N, C-alpha and C positions, 0 to 999 in steps of 0.2 A: 504494500500500499504506499503510495507516494504522498506528497504533501496535500493533495486534494482527495485522497482515497476516503478517509473517514468522513469529512464534511460532505463530500459529494454523495455518499451513500445515505446520509441522514437527511439531506435537504429534499424538500418536495420537488417534483419535476419542474415546476415553473420557476424555481429559485436557483437551479443549477448554474445558469449563466451569471446570475448575480454573485454566486459564490466564486465562480471563476474570475469575475471582475475584481472582487475584493482580494483574491490571491495575487492577481497581477498588480493591483495597486500597492499591496504590501511589498512586492518585489521592487517596484519603482521607488518606494520610500526607502527601502534598504539600500538600493543602489545610490540614491541621493545622499544618504548618511555616510556611505562608504567614500563617496567623492568628497564630501565635506570634511571627513576625518583624515583624508590623505595627507594634508600638510603636517599632521602631528606624527607622521611615521619616520621621524629621524631618531637616531639611536638613543639619546638621553630621555626622550619622551615616550619610548615604547612601553616602559613599565607602567606609566600613568595611563596610557591609552588602553592597554590590555586589562589593567586593574579596574578602570572605569567600566569597560565593557563587561567584565565578569561580575562586577557588583550590580550593574543594571540588569543583567541577565538573571541573576539570583533574585533580585527584587521582583522582576516580572514573573518569574517562575513561582515564587511564593504567592504573589497576588493571584495568579491564574489558579493555583491550587485552592486558595481560600474561596475564590468566587465559584468554582465549578466542581468542588469535591462532592457535592450532593448528587451529581449526575452518575457517579459510580454506582450508587445504590439503585437508581431508577433506569439504568441503561437497558437491562433485560426486559423490563416492562415496556419501554419505549420501542424496542425492537419487535416485541411480540405484537404490539398494537399496529406497527407499520406493516408487519407481515400479514396480519388479519385484513388490514385496509387493502393491501395489494391483492390478496386472494379474492376479496369482495369485488374489486374492479375486474379481475379476470373472469369471475363468475358472471358478472353483468355483461361483459363483452361476449362471452360464450352464449348467453341467453339471446342476445341480440342477433348473433350469427345464426343460431338455430331458428329463430323466428323469421329472419329474412330469407333463409334457405328453404324453409318448409313450405 
């Protein structure tokens, strides 16, 4: 599963392009930050640059965990609901095909 694997499987069909656009937007922001941080890539500043990045990453990771830890418990229920929804759509399509073909 790549960078879009998990969100793409969880998103509704009409939101998949929106998820892709967010992914590409984040890539653009990441590239812009990389270009902005390029001047700090001289030897004496490398320690500060990588220390700052590691601290920012740690803070973001902790914030992500705090905000989304409740989904670990509900993921199976969400997956089961989505499977049931997909099966219902398939059943309705099959009924329409039977009615149209009969």
